[in-house]
C-alpha positions in Angstrom: 71.7 117.3 8.7 73.0 120.3 9.5 76.6 120.7 11.1 78.9 123.1 12.2 80.7 122.9 9.1 77.7 123.0 6.6 76.9 126.4 8.1 80.0 128.1 6.9 78.3 130.4 4.9 75.5 131.4 7.4 78.2 131.5 10.1 76.6 134.1 13.2 80.1 136.3 13.7 79.8 139.9 14.7 82.7 142.4 14.7 83.4 145.3 15.9 86.2 146.8 14.2 86.4 150.0 16.2 87.3 148.2 19.5 89.0 145.3 17.6 86.6 143.0 19.8 85.0 139.5 18.3 82.0 138.2 20.0 81.1 134.6 18.7 77.6 133.5 19.2 77.5 129.9 20.0 76.4 127.8 16.8 73.8 124.8 17.3 75.4 121.7 17.8 74.5 118.6 15.8 71.0 117.1 15.9 70.4 113.3 15.3 66.7 114.3 14.7 65.9 114.5 11.1 65.2 117.7 9.4 61.8 116.9 8.8 60.9 116.3 12.1 62.4 119.9 13.0 60.1 122.6 13.8 61.4 126.0 12.1 63.1 128.3 14.9 63.3 131.8 13.6 66.7 133.5 13.4 68.4 135.1 16.3 69.5 138.8 15.8 72.0 140.4 17.4 71.2 143.6 18.8 73.5 146.6 18.6 73.4 147.1 22.4 75.4 144.1 22.9 78.5 145.5 20.7 78.4 148.6 23.6 81.7 148.3 25.6 80.1 149.7 28.8 77.3 147.3 28.7 78.8 144.4 27.3 81.5 143.1 29.6 84.2 140.8 28.6 84.5 137.5 30.6 81.2 137.8 32.3 78.6 138.5 30.1 80.1 136.4 27.7 81.3 132.6 29.2 82.8 131.8 25.8 85.4 134.2 26.2 88.9 134.0 28.3 92.0 135.9 28.3 94.6 134.8 30.3 97.2 137.4 29.9 94.0 140.0 30.6 92.6 138.1 33.8 96.5 138.0 35.4 96.5 142.1 34.6 93.5 142.8 36.2 94.6 140.5 38.9 97.2 142.6 39.6 95.4 146.3 39.4 93.3 144.6 42.0 95.8 143.7 44.7 97.3 147.2 44.6 93.8 148.3 46.3 95.1 148.4 49.8 92.0 149.7 51.6 88.4 149.8 50.6 85.5 151.4 53.1 83.1 148.2 54.4 79.8 148.9 54.5 78.5 145.6 55.8 79.8 146.6 59.2 79.1 150.1 59.9 80.7 151.6 63.0 82.9 148.5 63.8 85.8 148.9 61.4 88.3 151.2 60.0 88.5 149.5 56.4 89.7 146.0 55.4 92.9 144.7 53.7 93.0 142.0 51.1 96.1 140.0 51.7 97.3 136.4 49.7 98.7 133.7 51.6 101.9 132.8 50.9 102.2 129.6 48.8 98.6 129.0 48.7 96.1 130.4 46.0 93.9 132.1 48.8 92.7 135.4 49.7 92.3 136.7 53.3 90.2 139.9 54.1 91.7 141.4 57.2 89.0 143.9 58.7 90.9 146.4 60.6 89.4 148.4 63.9 89.2 151.8 64.9 92.2 153.5 66.2 89.8 155.6 68.8 88.9 152.0 70.1 91.4 150.2 72.6 91.1 146.3 72.0 89.3 144.2 74.7 92.5 142.4 76.9 89.5 139.7 78.6 90.6 136.3 78.3 89.1 133.5 75.8 86.4 131.0 77.2 88.8 128.2 76.4 91.3 129.9 78.9 89.0 129.9 81.7 87.4 126.5 80.9 91.2 124.7 81.0 91.9 126.8 84.3 88.9 125.2 86.0 89.3 121.8 84.9 92.9 122.3 86.5 91.8 123.5 89.2 88.9 120.4 89.7 91.6 117.7 88.8 94.0 119.3 91.4 91.5 118.9 94.0 90.4 115.3 93.2 94.5 114.9 94.0 94.3 116.4 97.1 91.3 114.5 98.2 93.0 111.2 97.0 96.2 111.9 99.2 93.7 112.8 102.3 91.6 109.6 102.0 95.1 107.6 101.7 96.9 109.0 104.8 93.1 108.6 106.8 93.3 105.3 105.8 97.1 104.1 106.8 96.5 106.1 109.8 100.3 107.3 109.8 101.8 104.5 107.8 103.9 105.2 104.5 102.5 107.6 101.8 104.8 106.8 98.5 107.8 105.6 101.1 107.7 108.6 103.0 106.2 108.6 106.8 103.4 111.0 107.6 101.9 111.2 110.7 99.9 114.4 111.5 98.1 113.0 114.5 101.7 112.9 116.3 103.0 116.2 115.3 101.4 118.3 118.0 102.0 116.1 121.2 105.1 114.1 120.1 107.0 115.0 122.8 103.9 113.8 125.3 104.8 110.3 124.0 106.6 107.4 125.2 109.5 105.3 123.6 109.0 102.2 125.6 105.7 100.0 125.5 105.8 97.1 128.4 104.2 94.0 126.6 102.7 90.9 128.4 101.4 87.8 126.7 101.0 83.8 127.2 102.3 81.5 124.6 100.0 78.4 124.0 101.9 76.2 122.5 105.2 76.1 123.9 106.0 74.4 127.6 107.8 76.1 130.4 111.0 74.5 131.6 113.0 75.9 134.7 115.8 76.7 132.2 113.8 79.6 130.6 114.2 81.6 133.9 117.9 81.5 133.3 119.0 84.3 130.6 122.2 82.3 129.7 120.9 78.9 129.6 120.2 77.8 125.7 116.6 77.3 126.1 116.2 81.1 126.9 118.3 82.6 124.4 116.8 80.5 121.5 113.1 81.2 122.4 114.3 85.2 123.0 115.5 85.1 119.4 112.5 83.3 118.2 110.1 86.1 119.9 112.4 88.8 118.7 111.9 87.6 115.2 108.1 87.6 115.6 108.1 90.8 116.9 110.1 92.1 114.0 108.0 90.6 111.3 105.1 92.1 113.2 105.8 95.7 113.4 107.9 96.3 110.3 104.7 95.3 108.4 102.1 97.4 110.3 102.1 101.4 110.2 104.3 101.6 112.9 107.4 100.9 110.9 109.0 104.1 111.4 108.5 103.7 115.1 109.2 100.2 116.0 113.5 99.8 117.4 113.3 96.1 118.2 112.2 94.2 121.3 114.2 93.5 124.8 114.4 92.6 128.1 112.5 89.0 128.0 111.5 87.5 130.9 109.7 83.8 131.1 107.2 82.4 133.4 105.0 79.3 134.1 101.8 79.2 132.4 102.5 77.5 129.2 105.1 80.2 128.7 104.4 83.9 129.7 106.1 86.2 128.4 106.8 90.0 129.3 109.1 91.8 127.2 109.3 95.6 126.3 108.8 97.2 122.7 111.5 99.7 122.0 110.5 103.0 119.8 113.2 105.0 118.3 111.4 108.1 118.9 108.6 109.3 121.3 104.8 108.3 120.3 101.4 109.8 121.5 99.2 107.0 122.7 101.7 104.3 122.2 100.6 101.2 124.7 96.9 101.8 122.4 98.6 102.0 118.9 101.4 99.0 119.6 98.2 97.0 120.9 96.1 97.6 117.8 98.8 96.7 115.8 99.5 93.5 117.7 96.1 92.4 118.2 95.1 93.0 114.2 98.1 91.0 113.6 96.5 87.9 115.8 93.1 88.3 113.8 94.6 88.0 110.4 96.7 84.9 111.5 93.5 83.1 113.2 95.5 83.9 117.0 99.0 83.0 115.3 101.7 85.4 115.8 103.9 85.7 112.4 105.5 84.3 111.0 103.7 81.3 112.4 105.4 79.9 115.2 103.6 81.2 118.6 99.8 80.8 119.5 98.9 83.4 121.7 96.0 83.7 124.2 94.1 87.0 123.5 93.0 86.8 127.2 96.5 87.9 128.2 97.4 90.4 125.8 98.2 93.7 127.5 100.5 96.8 127.0 101.8 99.3 129.1 103.2 102.6 128.6 106.5 103.7 130.1 107.4 107.0 130.8 110.8 107.6 129.3 112.2 108.7 132.9 110.6 105.4 134.2 113.7 102.7 135.1 111.4 99.7 136.4 111.3 96.5 134.9 108.8 94.5 132.8 107.5 93.1 135.8 107.5 95.8 138.0 105.2 97.7 135.4 102.6 95.1 134.3 101.3 95.1 138.2 97.7 93.5 139.0 96.9 96.4 141.4 94.4 99.3 140.2 90.8 99.2 138.7 90.3 98.9 134.9 88.2 101.3 132.7 85.3 100.1 131.2 85.8 98.3 127.4 85.3 100.9 124.8 82.4 100.4 122.4 82.3 98.1 119.5 79.3 99.7 117.9 79.5 101.7 114.6 76.5 103.3 113.0 74.3 101.2 115.4 75.3 98.0 114.9 78.1 95.8 116.2 81.4 95.9 114.3 83.7 92.9 114.5 86.4 94.6 112.9 86.7 97.2 115.6 89.0 96.8 118.5 87.8 97.5 121.9 90.4 98.8 124.7 90.4 99.3 128.4 92.9 100.8 130.6 94.0 100.4 134.3 94.8 103.4 136.5 96.1 103.0 140.2 95.4 105.9 141.6 92.3 108.1 142.9 92.3 109.8 139.6 93.4 109.4 136.2 96.3 111.5 136.2 98.0 109.3 138.9 98.7 106.1 136.8 100.1 102.7 138.0 103.7 103.6 139.4 102.8 107.1 138.9 104.5 106.8 135.4 102.5 103.9 133.5 99.7 103.2 132.2 98.6 99.8 131.3 96.4 99.3 128.0 94.7 96.4 127.1 92.9 95.1 123.7 90.6 92.5 122.2 88.9 92.6 119.0 85.3 93.2 119.2 82.7 89.9 119.6 79.4 90.2 117.8 76.2 88.1 118.3 75.4 86.1 115.8 72.8 87.0 113.0 69.5 87.1 113.7 68.9 84.6 110.6 71.5 82.1 112.7 69.6 83.1 116.0 66.3 82.4 115.0 66.8 78.8 114.4 66.3 77.7 117.5 65.7 78.9 121.0 67.9 76.3 122.8 71.6 75.5 122.4 70.6 71.8 122.9 68.6 72.1 119.8 70.9 73.9 117.5 70.9 72.3 114.0 74.1 71.0 112.6 76.9 68.9 113.0 80.9 68.8 112.8 82.5 67.2 109.5 85.5 65.1 109.5 88.6 66.8 110.4 90.8 67.8 107.4 94.2 66.0 107.1 97.1 67.9 109.2 99.0 70.1 107.0 102.6 69.2 106.3 105.4 69.7 108.2 108.2 69.1 105.6 110.6 72.0 104.7 111.7 72.9 101.2 114.7 70.3 101.3 111.6 67.6 102.2 113.0 67.5 106.2 110.9 67.5 109.0 111.0 70.8 110.9 109.6 70.5 114.8 109.6 74.3 114.9 106.4 74.5 112.3 103.2 74.3 113.5 100.8 71.7 111.9 96.9 72.6 111.3 93.5 70.9 110.7 90.2 72.1 110.4 86.5 70.8 109.9 83.5 72.7 108.9 80.2 73.0 110.6 77.3 71.4 108.1 73.5 71.7 108.6 70.7 70.0 106.5 71.8 68.9 103.1 75.3 69.8 103.8 74.9 73.5 103.7 77.4 75.2 105.6 76.8 77.1 109.1 78.3 79.4 111.5 81.0 77.0 113.2 79.8 78.7 116.3 76.5 76.8 116.0 78.4 73.1 116.1 80.3 74.7 118.9 77.8 76.1 121.2 75.9 72.7 120.8 79.4 70.3 121.7 81.7 72.9 122.9 84.5 71.9 120.5 86.4 73.9 118.0 86.9 73.8 114.3 90.2 74.6 114.3 93.4 72.1 116.1 97.0 73.6 116.0 99.9 71.6 117.3 103.6 71.6 116.8 105.2 68.8 114.2 106.2 65.8 116.2 109.4 64.7 114.3 111.1 61.2 115.2 114.9 60.3 114.3 115.5 57.6 112.0 118.8 56.7 111.0 120.0 60.5 111.0 116.9 61.4 109.1 113.5 63.0 110.7 110.2 61.9 109.8 107.0 63.0 111.0 105.7 60.6 113.9 102.3 59.0 112.7 101.3 58.0 116.4 97.3 59.2 117.5 98.2 59.4 121.0 101.0 61.5 120.3 98.6 63.7 118.2 96.3 64.0 121.0 98.8 64.9 123.8 100.0 68.1 121.8 97.0 69.1 120.1 95.5 72.9 120.6 92.5 74.1 120.5 91.5 77.8 119.4 89.1 79.6 121.7 86.3 80.2 119.5 84.5 82.4 122.1 87.3 84.7 121.0 87.8 84.2 116.9 84.3 83.4 116.5 84.2 85.7 113.5 87.1 84.1 111.8 86.5 80.7 112.0 83.2 80.9 109.9 83.3 78.6 107.0 83.7 80.6 103.5 
């Protein structure tokens, strides 16, 4: 087996004594194959042309040669070449510069543009894209604010009042609105006519609190300024008062009426915070001009002719969430209002007919399916300290059941029996050794039980 040491006598070494350069031809490595199994290869002759300096460059044609000092010297010579002409990009550059990035062993080739051609000042495409995206986001924000303003119709926007629909005709509005409604769960007593009586003062305080809660939780929070001039008359308790505004409000009577009826709708006919049950048939509001000194009783006179109710239709169908409005004018023309200075506005919820699915169940109210379930238990009258409060209201409900106990709209059972799905009454408390207990007399309950007018609130009492 031949080795590199065994061939020392036949070492293939060529020496160029003139240039003092040594060229080593790589020798064969050790071969595990036996000598007898090898074929005879002819010896390689070194041609003289390989020893010519111009033809054989060091470090390129001979990968076995490496001289670090010579490489560093050649690199320093190359970096001194500042400019060279580029033939790869004709007409576009004026040479190039090879520079080294500080701290890194990386070289960068910078092409130079001709001095005669000015640089282009156009913005990059990504700047244009960013600008368009920002404009789109701004448009979405403006649209969202507009939707919020339209939804609240003049309510608070981030705590700031915004009333665009009153800005133009604010001076033509009213700052007082006369109100008229009837309380169903209170009995009239003669003491209520005396403004200095305990009963009158107590009822006025309760009504003011209810109206404050109602309007402070409505879009008119920035207009509402309290209530005054309360008068009571017989018929359960008929209330006449004046709603005060802190600045003129265009269509004040209509907007006050909307807020009032909307609160009754949410409370199933109960005025917040839950002390008074209101007859929706008697709710009226009159716009009082700022120069008027008439009392609320004189303003809400019954003379004159009502206009037609506003439509409940929306997109061709009846919308029970809408509120219908009608006005009363007392003169020959629209401009000649009642008392020459007022306009009476009446608002009520829209009442829509039953769905076709329910209406086609039968053609006769006597044949309507369904029957009332048992009454639920009365709600509690106990306060947080477990005392009975006679000023609270109790409620109990029942459902309209069809075949297989399927829930039906309560108006079906109402048409059949004329009875209601809800009953409301004042809490009945009796004194027993300085403690108040809830009365359990069924007769007393029946005498004080009030029924909701289901024909006016039919879409509120449908069981869920």
